[in-house]
SEFIZA-3560 file (N, C-alpha, C; in Angstrom, 3 decimals):
REM SEFIZA-3560
<numar><xx>180.060</xx><yy>213.905</yy><zz>28.393</zz><atom>N</atom></numar>
<numar><xx>178.962</xx><yy>213.068</yy><zz>28.818</zz><atom>CA</atom></numar>
<numar><xx>177.895</xx><yy>213.108</yy><zz>27.727</zz><atom>C</atom></numar>
<numar><xx>177.369</xx><yy>211.948</yy><zz>27.401</zz><atom>N</atom></numar>
<numar><xx>176.385</xx><yy>211.893</yy><zz>26.329</zz><atom>CA</atom></numar>
<numar><xx>175.036</xx><yy>212.435</yy><zz>26.805</zz><atom>C</atom></numar>
<numar><xx>174.200</xx><yy>212.757</yy><zz>25.852</zz><atom>N</atom></numar>
<numar><xx>172.879</xx><yy>213.317</yy><zz>26.133</zz><atom>CA</atom></numar>
<numar><xx>172.016</xx><yy>212.318</yy><zz>26.907</zz><atom>C</atom></numar>
<numar><xx>172.095</xx><yy>211.051</yy><zz>26.561</zz><atom>N</atom></numar>
<numar><xx>171.284</xx><yy>210.028</yy><zz>27.220</zz><atom>CA</atom></numar>
<numar><xx>171.680</xx><yy>209.866</yy><zz>28.682</zz><atom>C</atom></numar>
<numar><xx>172.971</xx><yy>209.881</yy><zz>28.955</zz><atom>N</atom></numar>
<numar><xx>173.440</xx><yy>209.738</yy><zz>30.334</zz><atom>CA</atom></numar>
<numar><xx>173.023</xx><yy>210.944</yy><zz>31.167</zz><atom>C</atom></numar>
<numar><xx>173.112</xx><yy>212.128</yy><zz>30.585</zz><atom>N</atom></numar>
<numar><xx>172.728</xx><yy>213.342</yy><zz>31.305</zz><atom>CA</atom></numar>
<numar><xx>171.242</xx><yy>213.324</yy><zz>31.645</zz><atom>C</atom></numar>
<numar><xx>170.414</xx><yy>212.916</yy><zz>30.694</zz><atom>N</atom></numar>
<numar><xx>168.975</xx><yy>212.830</yy><zz>30.947</zz><atom>CA</atom></numar>
<numar><xx>168.659</xx><yy>211.804</yy><zz>32.022</zz><atom>C</atom></numar>
<numar><xx>169.335</xx><yy>210.669</yy><zz>31.978</zz><atom>N</atom></numar>
<numar><xx>169.109</xx><yy>209.624</yy><zz>32.977</zz><atom>CA</atom></numar>
<numar><xx>169.486</xx><yy>210.114</yy><zz>34.367</zz><atom>C</atom></numar>
<numar><xx>170.574</xx><yy>210.855</yy><zz>34.470</zz><atom>N</atom></numar>
<numar><xx>170.989</xx><yy>211.387</yy><zz>35.771</zz><atom>CA</atom></numar>
<numar><xx>169.997</xx><yy>212.427</yy><zz>36.297</zz><atom>C</atom></numar>
<numar><xx>169.481</xx><yy>213.275</yy><zz>35.417</zz><atom>N</atom></numar>
<numar><xx>168.496</xx><yy>214.267</yy><zz>35.849</zz><atom>CA</atom></numar>
<numar><xx>167.200</xx><yy>213.608</yy><zz>36.306</zz><atom>C</atom></numar>
<numar><xx>166.788</xx><yy>212.561</yy><zz>35.612</zz><atom>N</atom></numar>
<numar><xx>165.579</xx><yy>211.846</yy><zz>36.021</zz><atom>CA</atom></numar>
<numar><xx>165.815</xx><yy>211.125</yy><zz>37.340</zz><atom>C</atom></numar>
<numar><xx>167.007</xx><yy>210.571</yy><zz>37.535</zz><atom>N</atom></numar>
<numar><xx>167.332</xx><yy>209.919</yy><zz>38.802</zz><atom>CA</atom></numar>
<numar><xx>167.341</xx><yy>210.926</yy><zz>39.946</zz><atom>C</atom></numar>
<numar><xx>167.853</xx><yy>212.121</yy><zz>39.694</zz><atom>N</atom></numar>
<numar><xx>167.834</xx><yy>213.171</yy><zz>40.715</zz><atom>CA</atom></numar>
<numar><xx>166.403</xx><yy>213.534</yy><zz>41.070</zz><atom>C</atom></numar>
<numar><xx>165.538</xx><yy>213.658</yy><zz>40.077</zz><atom>N</atom></numar>
<numar><xx>164.132</xx><yy>213.981</yy><zz>40.334</zz><atom>CA</atom></numar>
<numar><xx>163.470</xx><yy>212.885</yy><zz>41.156</zz><atom>C</atom></numar>
<numar><xx>163.761</xx><yy>211.628</yy><zz>40.849</zz><atom>N</atom></numar>
<numar><xx>163.169</xx><yy>210.515</yy><zz>41.585</zz><atom>CA</atom></numar>
<numar><xx>163.667</xx><yy>210.472</yy><zz>43.029</zz><atom>C</atom></numar>
<numar><xx>164.940</xx><yy>210.738</yy><zz>43.236</zz><atom>N</atom></numar>
<numar><xx>165.484</xx><yy>210.719</yy><zz>44.594</zz><atom>CA</atom></numar>
<numar><xx>164.924</xx><yy>211.859</yy><zz>45.441</zz><atom>C</atom></numar>
<numar><xx>164.841</xx><yy>213.043</yy><zz>44.866</zz><atom>N</atom></numar>
<numar><xx>164.254</xx><yy>214.169</yy><zz>45.598</zz><atom>CA</atom></numar>
<numar><xx>162.785</xx><yy>213.880</yy><zz>45.908</zz><atom>C</atom></numar>
<numar><xx>162.075</xx><yy>213.298</yy><zz>44.944</zz><atom>N</atom></numar>
<numar><xx>160.684</xx><yy>212.937</yy><zz>45.167</zz><atom>CA</atom></numar>
<numar><xx>160.526</xx><yy>211.906</yy><zz>46.267</zz><atom>C</atom></numar>
<numar><xx>161.436</xx><yy>210.948</yy><zz>46.340</zz><atom>N</atom></numar>
<numar><xx>161.379</xx><yy>209.939</yy><zz>47.394</zz><atom>CA</atom></numar>
<numar><xx>161.581</xx><yy>210.563</yy><zz>48.771</zz><atom>C</atom></numar>
<numar><xx>162.502</xx><yy>211.495</yy><zz>48.868</zz><atom>N</atom></numar>
<numar><xx>162.737</xx><yy>212.175</yy><zz>50.151</zz><atom>CA</atom></numar>
<numar><xx>161.514</xx><yy>212.998</yy><zz>50.550</zz><atom>C</atom></numar>
<numar><xx>160.948</xx><yy>213.732</yy><zz>49.606</zz><atom>N</atom></numar>
<numar><xx>159.764</xx><yy>214.544</yy><zz>49.897</zz><atom>CA</atom></numar>
<numar><xx>158.592</xx><yy>213.657</yy><zz>50.300</zz><atom>C</atom></numar>
<numar><xx>158.399</xx><yy>212.552</yy><zz>49.593</zz><atom>N</atom></numar>
<numar><xx>157.323</xx><yy>211.638</yy><zz>49.928</zz><atom>CA</atom></numar>
<numar><xx>157.487</xx><yy>211.009</yy><zz>51.297</zz><atom>C</atom></numar>
<numar><xx>158.708</xx><yy>210.629</yy><zz>51.635</zz><atom>N</atom></numar>
<numar><xx>158.967</xx><yy>210.026</yy><zz>52.932</zz><atom>CA</atom></numar>
<numar><xx>158.731</xx><yy>211.036</yy><zz>54.056</zz><atom>C</atom></numar>
<numar><xx>159.197</xx><yy>212.245</yy><zz>53.891</zz><atom>N</atom></numar>
<numar><xx>158.992</xx><yy>213.270</yy><zz>54.911</zz><atom>CA</atom></numar>
<numar><xx>157.509</xx><yy>213.566</yy><zz>55.076</zz><atom>C</atom></numar>
<numar><xx>156.774</xx><yy>213.609</yy><zz>53.975</zz><atom>N</atom></numar>
<numar><xx>155.331</xx><yy>213.845</yy><zz>54.048</zz><atom>CA</atom></numar>
<numar><xx>154.638</xx><yy>212.720</yy><zz>54.794</zz><atom>C</atom></numar>
<numar><xx>155.001</xx><yy>211.476</yy><zz>54.501</zz><atom>N</atom></numar>
<numar><xx>154.420</xx><yy>210.340</yy><zz>55.208</zz><atom>CA</atom></numar>
<numar><xx>154.702</xx><yy>210.378</yy><zz>56.693</zz><atom>C</atom></numar>
<numar><xx>155.907</xx><yy>210.754</yy><zz>57.054</zz><atom>N</atom></numar>
<numar><xx>156.269</xx><yy>210.852</yy><zz>58.473</zz><atom>CA</atom></numar>
<numar><xx>155.475</xx><yy>211.955</yy><zz>59.153</zz><atom>C</atom></numar>
<numar><xx>155.329</xx><yy>213.087</yy><zz>58.485</zz><atom>N</atom></numar>
<numar><xx>154.566</xx><yy>214.184</yy><zz>59.079</zz><atom>CA</atom></numar>
<numar><xx>153.098</xx><yy>213.826</yy><zz>59.261</zz><atom>C</atom></numar>
<numar><xx>152.527</xx><yy>213.086</yy><zz>58.324</zz><atom>N</atom></numar>
<numar><xx>151.139</xx><yy>212.653</yy><zz>58.467</zz><atom>CA</atom></numar>
<numar><xx>151.018</xx><yy>211.670</yy><zz>59.627</zz><atom>C</atom></numar>
<numar><xx>152.013</xx><yy>210.792</yy><zz>59.793</zz><atom>N</atom></numar>
<numar><xx>151.995</xx><yy>209.847</yy><zz>60.910</zz><atom>CA</atom></numar>
<numar><xx>152.096</xx><yy>210.572</yy><zz>62.245</zz><atom>C</atom></numar>
<numar><xx>152.936</xx><yy>211.578</yy><zz>62.310</zz><atom>N</atom></numar>
<numar><xx>153.075</xx><yy>212.359</yy><zz>63.546</zz><atom>CA</atom></numar>
<numar><xx>151.778</xx><yy>213.079</yy><zz>63.872</zz><atom>C</atom></numar>
<numar><xx>151.068</xx><yy>213.493</yy><zz>62.836</zz><atom>N</atom></numar>
<numar><xx>149.813</xx><yy>214.213</yy><zz>63.026</zz><atom>CA</atom></numar>
<numar><xx>148.669</xx><yy>213.281</yy><zz>63.422</zz><atom>C</atom></numar>
<numar><xx>148.910</xx><yy>211.987</yy><zz>63.458</zz><atom>N</atom></numar>
<numar><xx>147.893</xx><yy>211.047</yy><zz>63.899</zz><atom>CA</atom></numar>
<numar><xx>147.195</xx><yy>210.312</yy><zz>62.781</zz><atom>C</atom></numar>
<numar><xx>147.733</xx><yy>210.355</yy><zz>61.578</zz><atom>N</atom></numar>
<numar><xx>147.121</xx><yy>209.675</yy><zz>60.446</zz><atom>CA</atom></numar>
<numar><xx>147.370</xx><yy>208.176</yy><zz>60.492</zz><atom>C</atom></numar>
<numar><xx>146.501</xx><yy>207.428</yy><zz>59.850</zz><atom>N</atom></numar>
<numar><xx>146.671</xx><yy>205.976</yy><zz>59.784</zz><atom>CA</atom></numar>
<numar><xx>147.732</xx><yy>205.637</yy><zz>58.731</zz><atom>C</atom></numar>
<numar><xx>148.106</xx><yy>204.362</yy><zz>58.704</zz><atom>N</atom></numar>
<numar><xx>149.123</xx><yy>203.918</yy><zz>57.747</zz><atom>CA</atom></numar>
<numar><xx>148.677</xx><yy>204.156</yy><zz>56.297</zz><atom>C</atom></numar>
<numar><xx>147.436</xx><yy>203.804</yy><zz>55.929</zz><atom>N</atom></numar>
<numar><xx>147.028</xx><yy>204.093</yy><zz>54.547</zz><atom>CA</atom></numar>
<numar><xx>147.048</xx><yy>205.591</yy><zz>54.212</zz><atom>C</atom></numar>
<numar><xx>146.684</xx><yy>206.425</yy><zz>55.171</zz><atom>N</atom></numar>
<numar><xx>146.738</xx><yy>207.872</yy><zz>54.928</zz><atom>CA</atom></numar>
<numar><xx>148.178</xx><yy>208.328</yy><zz>54.708</zz><atom>C</atom></numar>
<numar><xx>149.105</xx><yy>207.741</yy><zz>55.441</zz><atom>N</atom></numar>
<numar><xx>150.521</xx><yy>208.097</yy><zz>55.273</zz><atom>CA</atom></numar>
<numar><xx>151.011</xx><yy>207.728</yy><zz>53.881</zz><atom>C</atom></numar>
<numar><xx>150.629</xx><yy>206.529</yy><zz>53.407</zz><atom>N</atom></numar>
<numar><xx>151.048</xx><yy>206.101</yy><zz>52.073</zz><atom>CA</atom></numar>
<numar><xx>150.421</xx><yy>206.957</yy><zz>50.977</zz><atom>C</atom></numar>
<numar><xx>149.154</xx><yy>207.293</yy><zz>51.145</zz><atom>N</atom></numar>
<numar><xx>148.477</xx><yy>208.111</yy><zz>50.134</zz><atom>CA</atom></numar>
<numar><xx>149.093</xx><yy>209.510</yy><zz>50.072</zz><atom>C</atom></numar>
<numar><xx>149.317</xx><yy>210.114</yy><zz>51.222</zz><atom>N</atom></numar>
<numar><xx>149.905</xx><yy>211.459</yy><zz>51.251</zz><atom>CA</atom></numar>
<numar><xx>151.337</xx><yy>211.437</yy><zz>50.714</zz><atom>C</atom></numar>
<numar><xx>152.117</xx><yy>210.443</yy><zz>51.122</zz><atom>N</atom></numar>
<numar><xx>153.496</xx><yy>210.335</yy><zz>50.647</zz><atom>CA</atom></numar>
<numar><xx>153.570</xx><yy>210.085</yy><zz>49.155</zz><atom>C</atom></numar>
<numar><xx>152.675</xx><yy>209.235</yy><zz>48.652</zz><atom>N</atom></numar>
<numar><xx>152.648</xx><yy>208.966</yy><zz>47.214</zz><atom>CA</atom></numar>
<numar><xx>152.250</xx><yy>210.186</yy><zz>46.410</zz><atom>C</atom></numar>
<numar><xx>151.279</xx><yy>210.933</yy><zz>46.924</zz><atom>N</atom></numar>
<numar><xx>150.878</xx><yy>212.159</yy><zz>46.238</zz><atom>CA</atom></numar>
<numar><xx>151.984</xx><yy>213.200</yy><zz>46.230</zz><atom>C</atom></numar>
<numar><xx>152.682</xx><yy>213.312</yy><zz>47.363</zz><atom>N</atom></numar>
<numar><xx>153.795</xx><yy>214.258</yy><zz>47.428</zz><atom>CA</atom></numar>
<numar><xx>154.933</xx><yy>213.836</yy><zz>46.506</zz><atom>C</atom></numar>
<numar><xx>155.187</xx><yy>212.532</yy><zz>46.433</zz><atom>N</atom></numar>
<numar><xx>156.219</xx><yy>212.022</yy><zz>45.526</zz><atom>CA</atom></numar>
<numar><xx>155.882</xx><yy>212.357</yy><zz>44.075</zz><atom>C</atom></numar>
<numar><xx>154.665</xx><yy>212.022</yy><zz>43.669</zz><atom>N</atom></numar>
<numar><xx>154.263</xx><yy>212.260</yy><zz>42.277</zz><atom>CA</atom></numar>
<numar><xx>154.278</xx><yy>213.745</yy><zz>41.938</zz><atom>C</atom></numar>
<numar><xx>153.781</xx><yy>214.559</yy><zz>42.841</zz><atom>N</atom></numar>
<numar><xx>153.757</xx><yy>216.000</yy><zz>42.585</zz><atom>CA</atom></numar>
<numar><xx>155.137</xx><yy>216.609</yy><zz>42.500</zz><atom>C</atom></numar>
<numar><xx>156.017</xx><yy>216.199</yy><zz>43.397</zz><atom>N</atom></numar>
<numar><xx>157.357</xx><yy>216.790</yy><zz>43.383</zz><atom>CA</atom></numar>
<numar><xx>158.166</xx><yy>216.317</yy><zz>42.172</zz><atom>C</atom></numar>
<numar><xx>158.021</xx><yy>215.057</yy><zz>41.786</zz><atom>N</atom></numar>
<numar><xx>158.733</xx><yy>214.581</yy><zz>40.588</zz><atom>CA</atom></numar>
<numar><xx>158.215</xx><yy>215.307</yy><zz>39.353</zz><atom>C</atom></numar>
<numar><xx>156.908</xx><yy>215.465</yy><zz>39.250</zz><atom>N</atom></numar>
<numar><xx>156.343</xx><yy>216.185</yy><zz>38.106</zz><atom>CA</atom></numar>
<numar><xx>156.834</xx><yy>217.631</yy><zz>38.075</zz><atom>C</atom></numar>
<numar><xx>156.864</xx><yy>218.271</yy><zz>39.223</zz><atom>N</atom></numar>
<numar><xx>157.331</xx><yy>219.657</yy><zz>39.291</zz><atom>CA</atom></numar>
<numar><xx>158.799</xx><yy>219.769</yy><zz>38.889</zz><atom>C</atom></numar>
<numar><xx>159.625</xx><yy>218.883</yy><zz>39.395</zz><atom>N</atom></numar>
<numar><xx>161.058</xx><yy>218.937</yy><zz>39.084</zz><atom>CA</atom></numar>
<numar><xx>161.299</xx><yy>218.676</yy><zz>37.594</zz><atom>C</atom></numar>
<numar><xx>160.586</xx><yy>217.703</yy><zz>37.033</zz><atom>N</atom></numar>
<numar><xx>160.757</xx><yy>217.430</yy><zz>35.601</zz><atom>CA</atom></numar>
<numar><xx>160.276</xx><yy>218.598</yy><zz>34.752</zz><atom>C</atom></numar>
<numar><xx>159.218</xx><yy>219.279</yy><zz>35.189</zz><atom>N</atom></numar>
<numar><xx>158.764</xx><yy>220.477</yy><zz>34.460</zz><atom>CA</atom></numar>
<numar><xx>159.800</xx><yy>221.592</yy><zz>34.526</zz><atom>C</atom></numar>
<numar><xx>160.427</xx><yy>221.744</yy><zz>35.678</zz><atom>N</atom></numar>
<numar><xx>161.468</xx><yy>222.773</yy><zz>35.812</zz><atom>CA</atom></numar>
<numar><xx>162.666</xx><yy>222.427</yy><zz>34.927</zz><atom>C</atom></numar>
<numar><xx>163.073</xx><yy>221.155</yy><zz>34.924</zz><atom>N</atom></numar>
<numar><xx>164.168</xx><yy>220.756</yy><zz>34.050</zz><atom>CA</atom></numar>
<numar><xx>163.833</xx><yy>221.008</yy><zz>32.588</zz><atom>C</atom></numar>
<numar><xx>162.577</xx><yy>220.716</yy><zz>32.213</zz><atom>N</atom></numar>
<numar><xx>162.171</xx><yy>220.938</yy><zz>30.835</zz><atom>CA</atom></numar>
<numar><xx>162.159</xx><yy>222.430</yy><zz>30.493</zz><atom>C</atom></numar>
<numar><xx>161.696</xx><yy>223.250</yy><zz>31.448</zz><atom>N</atom></numar>
<numar><xx>161.668</xx><yy>224.695</yy><zz>31.210</zz><atom>CA</atom></numar>
<numar><xx>163.074</xx><yy>225.272</yy><zz>31.074</zz><atom>C</atom></numar>
<numar><xx>164.009</xx><yy>224.679</yy><zz>31.783</zz><atom>N</atom></numar>
<numar><xx>165.408</xx><yy>225.122</yy><zz>31.694</zz><atom>CA</atom></numar>
<numar><xx>166.119</xx><yy>224.508</yy><zz>30.492</zz><atom>C</atom></numar>
<numar><xx>165.383</xx><yy>223.705</yy><zz>29.726</zz><atom>N</atom></numar>
<numar><xx>165.917</xx><yy>223.024</yy><zz>28.547</zz><atom>CA</atom></numar>
<numar><xx>167.060</xx><yy>222.085</yy><zz>28.913</zz><atom>C</atom></numar>
<numar><xx>166.959</xx><yy>221.486</yy><zz>30.100</zz><atom>N</atom></numar>
<numar><xx>167.950</xx><yy>220.515</yy><zz>30.529</zz><atom>CA</atom></numar>
<numar><xx>167.589</xx><yy>219.113</yy><zz>30.066</zz><atom>C</atom></numar>
<numar><xx>166.307</xx><yy>218.873</yy><zz>29.818</zz><atom>N</atom></numar>
<numar><xx>165.876</xx><yy>217.546</yy><zz>29.337</zz><atom>CA</atom></numar>
<numar><xx>165.621</xx><yy>217.581</yy><zz>27.854</zz><atom>C</atom></numar>
//
């Protein structure tokens, strides 16, 4: 597998995990009584934070 394909797959994995984390966060905020904009803001923040964290871990492991 080429280096470019491996990097693309790792970034796709980070994005998918971030999407799941963001969606779960949005659902939890909705259950807690938050409004729709609050759900989107919390989910977006969780998505961005988790993707950044995962990419930092991949970089630290020298996978990227």
